ZAPA-599157 format. One record per residue (C-alpha): x negated, y, z negated. Coordinates in Angstrom, 2 decimals. Layout:
ZAPA-599157
+---------+---------+---------+
:       x :       y :       z :
+---------+---------+---------+
:       X :       Y :       Z :
...
+---------+---------+---------+
END
This chain:
ZAPA-599157
+---------+---------+---------+
:       x :       y :       z :
+---------+---------+---------+
:   11.32 :   -3.72 :   28.13 :
:   10.26 :   -5.00 :   24.73 :
:   13.12 :   -5.87 :   22.43 :
:   13.11 :   -7.22 :   18.91 :
:   16.50 :   -8.10 :   17.46 :
:   16.74 :   -9.11 :   13.82 :
:   19.61 :  -11.05 :   12.30 :
:   20.44 :  -13.05 :    9.21 :
:   20.55 :  -10.36 :    6.59 :
:   23.35 :  -10.03 :    4.09 :
:   24.24 :  -10.34 :    0.45 :
:   22.65 :  -13.03 :   -1.70 :
:   22.74 :  -13.77 :   -5.40 :
:   19.55 :  -13.79 :   -7.44 :
:   17.92 :  -17.17 :   -6.93 :
:   19.63 :  -17.60 :   -3.60 :
:   18.27 :  -17.91 :   -0.08 :
:   18.52 :  -16.17 :    3.26 :
:   16.88 :  -16.84 :    6.60 :
:   16.04 :  -13.93 :    8.83 :
:   15.49 :  -14.32 :   12.56 :
:   13.88 :  -12.00 :   15.08 :
:   14.58 :  -12.69 :   18.73 :
:   11.89 :  -11.21 :   20.96 :
:   11.83 :  -10.44 :   24.66 :
:    9.88 :   -8.40 :   27.18 :
:    6.37 :   -9.52 :   26.26 :
:    4.24 :  -12.63 :   25.89 :
:    5.51 :  -13.77 :   22.53 :
:    3.14 :  -16.69 :   22.05 :
:    0.02 :  -14.50 :   22.03 :
:    1.35 :  -11.78 :   19.76 :
:    1.02 :  -11.36 :   16.03 :
:    4.47 :  -11.24 :   14.47 :
:    5.12 :   -9.58 :   11.15 :
:    7.92 :   -8.81 :    8.75 :
:    8.04 :   -5.56 :    6.83 :
:   10.63 :   -4.20 :    4.43 :
:   11.72 :   -0.82 :    3.18 :
:   13.71 :   -0.26 :    0.04 :
:   15.61 :    3.00 :   -0.57 :
:   13.29 :    5.88 :   -1.43 :
:   10.22 :    3.69 :   -0.88 :
:    7.70 :    3.36 :    1.90 :
:    7.84 :    0.50 :    4.34 :
:    5.68 :   -2.39 :    3.13 :
:    4.15 :   -5.48 :    4.66 :
:    5.81 :   -8.79 :    3.78 :
:    4.32 :  -11.51 :    5.98 :
:    2.54 :  -12.11 :    9.26 :
:    1.90 :  -15.03 :   11.54 :
:   -0.62 :  -15.50 :   14.32 :
:   -3.02 :  -18.38 :   14.03 :
:   -2.67 :  -18.05 :   10.26 :
:    0.00 :  -16.83 :    7.89 :
:   -0.47 :  -14.01 :    5.41 :
:    1.92 :  -12.95 :    2.66 :
:    2.44 :  -10.09 :    0.28 :
:    1.49 :  -11.36 :   -3.17 :
:    4.95 :  -10.89 :   -4.65 :
:    6.60 :  -13.18 :   -2.06 :
:    4.01 :  -15.97 :   -2.01 :
:    5.62 :  -19.29 :   -2.80 :
:    9.12 :  -17.89 :   -2.17 :
:    9.06 :  -16.70 :    1.44 :
:    7.92 :  -18.62 :    4.51 :
:    7.23 :  -17.08 :    7.90 :
:    7.39 :  -19.30 :   10.96 :
:    7.72 :  -18.98 :   14.71 :
:    9.14 :  -20.90 :   17.63 :
:    7.24 :  -19.83 :   20.72 :
:    9.65 :  -21.72 :   22.97 :
:   12.50 :  -19.59 :   21.69 :
:   10.43 :  -16.40 :   21.28 :
:   11.71 :  -16.16 :   17.75 :
:   10.09 :  -15.52 :   14.40 :
:   11.76 :  -16.47 :   11.15 :
:   11.50 :  -15.48 :    7.52 :
:   12.89 :  -18.04 :    5.10 :
:   13.50 :  -16.32 :    1.79 :
:   14.10 :  -18.46 :   -1.29 :
:   14.38 :  -17.64 :   -4.98 :
:   15.49 :  -14.15 :   -4.07 :
:   15.17 :  -11.38 :   -6.63 :
:   16.95 :   -8.02 :   -6.86 :
:   13.64 :   -6.34 :   -6.04 :
:   13.72 :   -8.06 :   -2.64 :
:   16.61 :   -5.78 :   -1.70 :
:   15.54 :   -3.80 :    1.35 :
:   15.94 :   -3.35 :    5.07 :
:   13.74 :   -5.96 :    6.74 :
:   12.00 :   -5.16 :   10.00 :
:   10.37 :   -7.38 :   12.58 :
:    7.13 :   -6.17 :   14.15 :
:    5.25 :   -7.39 :   17.22 :
:    1.62 :   -6.48 :   17.73 :
:   -0.91 :   -7.40 :   20.38 :
:   -3.95 :   -6.08 :   22.18 :
:   -4.26 :   -6.05 :   25.96 :
:   -7.37 :   -4.77 :   27.69 :
:   -8.33 :   -2.59 :   24.76 :
:   -4.87 :   -1.12 :   24.18 :
:   -2.88 :   -2.02 :   21.08 :
:    0.85 :   -2.46 :   21.47 :
:    3.13 :   -2.22 :   18.45 :
:    6.90 :   -2.59 :   18.49 :
:    9.65 :   -2.65 :   15.85 :
:   13.13 :   -4.05 :   15.60 :
:   16.09 :   -2.11 :   14.28 :
:   16.11 :   -3.86 :   10.91 :
:   18.50 :   -6.06 :    8.98 :
:   19.70 :   -5.32 :    5.46 :
:   19.10 :   -7.77 :    2.63 :
:   20.87 :   -7.14 :   -0.66 :
:   20.21 :   -9.33 :   -3.68 :
:   22.77 :   -8.78 :   -6.40 :
:   25.07 :  -10.69 :   -8.69 :
+---------+---------+---------+
END
């Protein structure tokens, strides 16, 4: 079955860095669009970044976050630099693809990122 397992979250100081990883299995990773979302307390889940043939970022993370993927390892990464307190949230990995007219959409369990001094 499809599994997405995030790791790498934790506590970082403002201005610091963290690297999130999402290990995928159970589907053809190389042909899927991989995304990162985040959800802060009392807020809706929001898009952060995606990678397929191109990369797309939420405006507020452009220049600070970098999404990348290693198809050989079926893993997507989110390098987060210059972290701000407002980046504090649970970060979720998402896999999305279309097969014969059906869209498939799966989520990981999330990893917590806390930015605080």
